[in-house]
C-alpha positions as CSV (number, residue, x, y, z in Angstrom):
1,M,8.0,3.9,0.2
2,T,11.6,4.2,1.4
3,W,15.2,3.6,0.6
4,S,18.0,3.2,3.2
5,I,21.7,2.5,3.4
6,L,23.5,0.6,6.1
7,A,27.3,0.9,6.3
8,R,30.3,0.1,8.4
9,D,33.6,1.9,8.7
10,P,36.3,-0.8,9.4
11,A,38.8,1.8,10.4
12,T,36.8,3.1,13.4
13,G,34.3,0.3,14.0
14,A,31.4,2.6,13.5
15,I,28.2,1.3,12.0
16,G,25.5,3.5,10.7
17,A,22.1,3.7,8.9
18,A,20.5,6.5,6.9
19,V,17.0,6.5,5.4
20,A,14.7,8.8,3.4
21,T,11.1,8.6,2.3
22,R,7.8,10.3,1.5
23,F,6.4,9.2,4.8
24,F,6.2,10.8,8.3
25,A,8.9,10.3,10.8
26,V,10.7,7.4,9.1
27,G,13.5,7.5,11.6
28,A,11.2,6.5,14.5
29,L,10.7,2.9,13.3
30,A,12.7,2.1,10.2
31,I,16.4,2.1,11.2
32,H,18.0,0.6,14.2
33,V,21.7,0.6,15.1
34,E,23.7,-0.9,18.0
35,G,27.4,-0.3,18.4
36,G,29.5,-3.5,18.0
37,V,26.4,-5.4,16.8
38,A,24.5,-4.4,13.7
39,A,22.3,-2.0,11.8
40,I,18.8,-3.1,10.7
41,A,16.4,-1.4,8.4
42,T,12.7,-2.5,8.1
43,Q,10.7,-0.9,5.4
44,A,7.9,-1.2,2.8
45,L,5.2,-2.1,5.4
46,I,7.4,-1.7,8.4
47,N,7.6,-4.5,11.0
48,P,9.2,-2.9,14.2
49,M,9.5,-6.3,15.8
50,F,12.3,-7.2,13.4
51,A,14.7,-5.0,15.4
52,V,13.2,-6.0,18.8
53,L,13.6,-9.7,18.0
54,G,16.6,-9.6,15.6
55,M,19.1,-7.5,17.5
56,P,19.5,-10.0,20.4
57,R,20.2,-12.7,17.9
58,L,22.8,-10.6,16.1
59,R,24.3,-9.6,19.5
60,A,24.8,-13.3,20.1
61,G,26.8,-13.6,16.9
62,E,24.1,-15.2,14.6
63,A,24.7,-14.5,10.9
64,P,22.4,-11.8,9.3
65,D,21.2,-14.3,6.7
66,A,19.9,-16.6,9.4
67,V,18.4,-13.8,11.4
68,A,16.6,-12.4,8.4
69,Q,15.2,-15.8,7.4
70,A,14.0,-16.5,10.9
71,L,12.3,-13.1,11.3
72,L,10.5,-13.4,7.9
73,S,9.5,-17.0,8.2
74,A,7.6,-16.1,11.5
75,D,5.9,-13.1,9.9
76,P,2.5,-13.7,8.1
77,G,3.0,-10.3,6.3
78,R,6.5,-11.2,5.0
79,A,5.4,-10.7,1.4
80,H,4.9,-7.0,2.2
81,R,8.2,-6.4,4.0
82,Q,11.6,-5.3,3.0
83,L,14.4,-6.0,5.4
84,H,18.2,-5.6,5.3
85,I,20.9,-6.1,7.9
86,L,24.6,-5.3,8.2
87,D,26.5,-6.6,11.2
88,A,29.6,-5.2,12.9
89,T,31.9,-7.6,11.0
90,G,30.5,-6.6,7.6
91,R,28.2,-9.6,6.9
92,S,24.9,-8.6,5.3
93,A,21.5,-9.9,4.2
94,A,18.7,-8.3,2.3
95,E,15.1,-9.6,1.5
96,T,12.4,-7.9,-0.5
97,G,8.9,-9.4,-0.3
98,A,7.0,-10.3,-3.5
99,A,4.2,-7.8,-2.7
100,C,6.5,-4.8,-2.2
101,V,5.7,-1.9,-4.6
102,S,8.0,-1.4,-7.6
103,W,10.6,-0.3,-8.1
104,C,11.9,-2.4,-5.2
105,G,15.1,-4.2,-4.6
106,S,18.6,-4.0,-3.1
107,V,22.3,-3.8,-3.9
108,R,25.3,-4.4,-1.7
109,G,29.1,-3.9,-1.6
110,T,31.9,-4.4,0.9
111,D,30.6,-3.1,4.3
112,V,27.5,-1.5,2.8
113,S,23.9,-2.5,1.9
114,V,21.3,-0.4,0.1
115,A,17.6,-1.3,-0.3
116,G,14.5,0.5,-1.3
117,N,10.9,0.2,-2.5
118,M,8.3,2.4,-4.2
119,L,11.3,4.2,-5.9
120,A,11.7,6.0,-9.2
121,G,13.8,3.1,-10.4
122,P,16.8,0.9,-9.8
123,E,19.2,3.8,-10.4
124,V,18.2,5.2,-6.9
125,V,19.9,2.3,-5.0
126,Q,22.6,2.0,-7.6
127,R,23.6,5.6,-7.3
128,T,23.3,5.6,-3.5
129,L,25.8,2.7,-3.4
130,A,28.2,4.2,-5.9
131,V,28.5,7.5,-4.2
132,F,29.0,5.9,-0.8
133,E,31.8,3.8,-2.2
134,N,33.5,6.7,-3.9
135,T,33.2,9.3,-1.1
136,D,35.8,9.9,1.6
137,G,35.4,11.3,5.1
138,P,33.5,10.4,8.3
139,L,30.8,7.7,8.0
140,A,28.0,10.2,8.7
141,E,29.1,12.4,5.8
142,R,29.4,9.5,3.4
143,L,25.9,8.3,4.3
144,L,24.5,11.8,3.8
145,A,26.2,12.1,0.4
146,A,24.9,8.7,-0.6
147,L,21.3,9.5,0.2
148,E,21.5,12.9,-1.5
149,A,22.8,11.1,-4.7
150,G,19.8,8.7,-4.4
151,E,17.4,11.6,-4.2
152,Q,19.0,13.2,-7.3
153,A,18.4,9.9,-9.1
154,G,14.7,10.1,-8.4
155,G,14.3,8.9,-4.8
156,D,10.9,7.9,-3.5
157,K,8.6,8.2,-6.6
158,R,5.9,9.9,-4.5
159,G,8.2,12.7,-3.3
160,K,10.0,13.5,0.0
161,Q,9.0,14.1,3.6
162,S,11.3,12.6,6.2
163,A,14.9,11.3,6.7
164,A,17.1,10.1,9.5
165,L,20.7,9.2,10.3
166,K,22.1,7.0,13.1
167,I,25.7,6.2,13.9
168,A,27.0,3.9,16.7
169,T,30.5,2.7,17.5
170,S,31.1,0.8,20.7
171,D,28.0,1.5,22.8
172,P,24.4,0.2,22.7
173,Y,23.2,3.8,22.3
174,P,24.1,5.9,19.3
175,D,27.0,8.4,18.8
176,L,24.6,10.4,16.7
177,D,20.8,10.0,16.1
178,I,19.2,12.8,14.1
179,R,15.8,12.9,12.3
180,T,13.8,15.2,10.0
181,D,10.2,14.0,10.6
182,D,8.3,16.4,8.3
183,H,10.1,18.8,6.0
184,P,9.8,19.9,2.3
185,D,13.5,19.1,1.9
186,P,14.3,16.5,4.5
187,L,17.9,15.7,3.4
188,R,18.9,19.3,3.3
189,E,17.5,19.7,6.8
190,L,19.2,16.5,8.0
191,R,22.6,17.8,6.7
192,R,21.9,21.1,8.6
193,L,21.2,19.1,11.8
194,Y,24.4,17.2,11.3
195,A,26.4,20.4,11.0
196,V,24.8,21.7,14.2
197,S,25.7,18.4,16.0
198,Q,29.4,19.0,15.2
199,E,29.4,22.4,16.9
200,R,29.1,21.0,20.4
201,F,27.2,17.7,20.6
202,G,29.7,15.6,18.6
203,V,32.5,16.5,21.1
204,F,30.3,16.3,24.2
205,R,29.2,12.8,23.2
206,R,32.7,11.5,23.5
207,F,32.7,12.0,27.3
208,L,29.4,10.2,28.1
209,P,29.5,6.9,30.0
210,G,29.7,3.9,27.8
211,A,30.9,0.3,27.4
212,D,34.6,1.3,27.9
213,S,34.0,4.0,30.6
214,P,31.1,3.3,33.0
215,G,31.3,6.8,34.6
216,G,32.4,8.7,31.5
217,V,34.1,12.1,32.1
218,F,32.3,14.5,34.3
219,D,35.0,17.2,34.8
220,R,33.4,20.1,33.1
221,T,36.7,21.8,32.7
222,V,38.0,18.9,30.5
223,I,34.7,18.8,28.5
224,D,34.6,22.5,27.9
225,A,38.3,22.6,26.8
226,A,37.6,19.8,24.3
227,I,34.6,21.6,22.9
228,A,36.5,24.8,22.5
229,R,39.4,23.0,20.8
230,D,37.4,20.5,18.6
231,R,34.1,22.1,17.8
232,K,33.2,22.9,14.2
233,P,31.3,26.3,14.2
234,I,28.5,26.7,11.7
235,L,27.8,30.0,10.0
236,H,24.0,29.7,9.8
237,R,21.6,27.7,12.1
238,R,18.7,27.9,9.7
239,P,18.5,27.2,5.9
């Protein structure tokens, strides 16, 4: 019922995940990202415990293949699951259960993994991967362009309803976490939300406490000056 892309930017260390589906609020449970650790996507019949149990193992340095096998072997519903993982070093793993609904499967490249099920066909994941690999710019924009290409190739064969995007760099919480939970054109709305985030939030986020700065920056003069200098104004807040 879903397709997703996990990707890493080796230049910045950012790791991200993006997902789209004909299902409500896919971003709530399907994609999980931790800076410096990994991105995980659980789909088909979602098992939220994959992230709860898998992320600590990935944090400890275990390989994605080993983590995926351990999670699935302990799950009596594994035939109905689809799972893929990309860690902060670029290692990946992908598994599609035998009972997942066709079309279902996965593709991967350097620093990127794409997987989906209940899709219009294999061209959805193939096109998603190809556009990501041939698009320049910030990781978030590449992920959005990739999902849009997958949608144009047919996407979820039932239609569209929700989408989500998460990016993290060095912290256990995201740099960006946006969702469209119920919308007639969720990817268009997700792109609008991304544009809004760049107006102020994307700059503000840089000053929050994190792994490298326990107190962050709390001088409002510094923060406001950076927002005034670096913000990317948008012309329209609504489509």
